[in-house]
C-alpha positions in Angstrom: 0.0 0.0 -0.1 2.8 2.4 0.8 4.6 1.7 -2.4 1.5 2.3 -4.4 1.0 5.6 -2.6 4.6 6.6 -3.0 4.2 5.9 -6.7 1.1 8.2 -6.9 2.7 11.0 -4.8 6.0 11.3 -6.7 4.5 12.3 -10.0 2.1 14.8 -8.4 5.0 16.4 -6.3 7.1 16.7 -9.7 4.0 18.3 -11.5 3.5 20.7 -8.7 7.2 21.7 -8.6 7.3 22.2 -12.4 4.1 24.2 -12.3 5.7 26.6 -9.6 8.7 27.2 -11.9 6.3 28.2 -14.7 5.0 30.9 -12.6 8.5 32.4 -12.1 9.5 32.3 -15.9 6.4 33.8 -17.8 6.8 35.1 -21.3 6.7 38.8 -21.9 3.3 38.5 -23.7 1.9 36.8 -20.5 3.3 39.7 -18.3 1.5 42.0 -20.5 -1.8 40.1 -20.8 -2.1 39.0 -17.1 -0.2 41.9 -15.3 -2.2 41.3 -11.9 -1.1 37.8 -11.8 2.5 38.8 -11.6 2.3 42.2 -9.8 5.0 42.6 -7.1 6.2 39.0 -7.9 9.7 38.2 -8.9 10.0 36.6 -12.4 12.8 35.9 -14.8 12.9 36.8 -18.5 15.4 35.5 -21.1 16.0 37.6 -24.1 17.8 40.2 -26.1 18.4 43.8 -25.1 16.7 45.8 -28.0 17.6 49.3 -26.5 19.3 50.7 -23.4 20.1 54.0 -21.9 21.6 55.5 -18.8 22.6 59.1 -17.9 25.5 59.9 -15.6 24.5 61.1 -12.3 21.0 59.6 -12.6 20.4 56.8 -10.2 18.8 54.4 -12.4 19.3 52.9 -16.0 16.6 51.7 -18.4 16.8 49.0 -21.0 14.3 46.9 -23.0 14.4 43.0 -23.3 12.5 41.1 -26.0 11.9 37.4 -25.6 10.3 37.0 -29.0 6.8 37.2 -27.6 7.0 41.0 -26.6 9.1 43.6 -25.0 9.5 44.8 -21.3 11.2 47.6 -19.9 13.8 47.1 -17.1 14.8 49.5 -14.5 18.3 48.7 -13.0 19.2 50.8 -9.9 23.0 50.0 -10.0 25.5 48.4 -12.2 26.1 48.7 -15.9 23.4 48.8 -18.6 23.7 46.0 -20.9 24.3 47.0 -24.5 21.9 46.5 -27.4 22.0 43.0 -28.8 23.1 41.4 -25.5 21.7 38.0 -24.6 20.4 38.3 -20.9 18.5 36.6 -18.2 17.0 39.2 -16.0 15.5 38.5 -12.7 13.2 41.3 -11.3 10.0 42.3 -9.6 7.0 43.2 -11.8 5.5 46.6 -11.3 3.6 49.2 -13.1 2.9 52.9 -12.8 -0.9 52.6 -12.9 -3.8 50.5 -14.1 -6.2 52.4 -16.4 -9.3 50.4 -17.8 -7.8 47.1 -16.6 -4.5 47.7 -18.6 -1.2 48.2 -16.8 0.4 51.3 -17.8 4.2 51.5 -17.4 4.7 47.7 -16.9 8.4 47.1 -15.9 10.6 45.0 -14.1 12.7 46.3 -11.1 16.2 44.4 -11.9 17.2 42.2 -9.0 19.8 40.2 -10.9 21.2 40.0 -14.4 23.2 37.4 -16.2 24.7 37.5 -19.6 24.4 34.6 -21.9 27.1 33.6 -24.5 25.9 32.0 -27.9 
């Protein structure tokens, strides 16, 4: 009986763990279409930097990352701004400026961590 129960629980536990991972790595399109689901949660986005800018003496830098499903703005409080064309994995907290008519305005990630990928 215990072996049968263990065989049943193991696949359920694996499925639950994998579904939890899916919540942390949504596509940019999913972020934009379901912003409330991810609001104030930390997610990871893999993609290519499409534009970036930073101004000396300004405490934050901005860049945009595209994962093929859409583009999201990332705000970095410290560190270097990745250059256009860089392949990155960004971990950050989802936030927006406001919600108007059910649509998130100013949806962005507040960068917590960034890693650069080499291809």
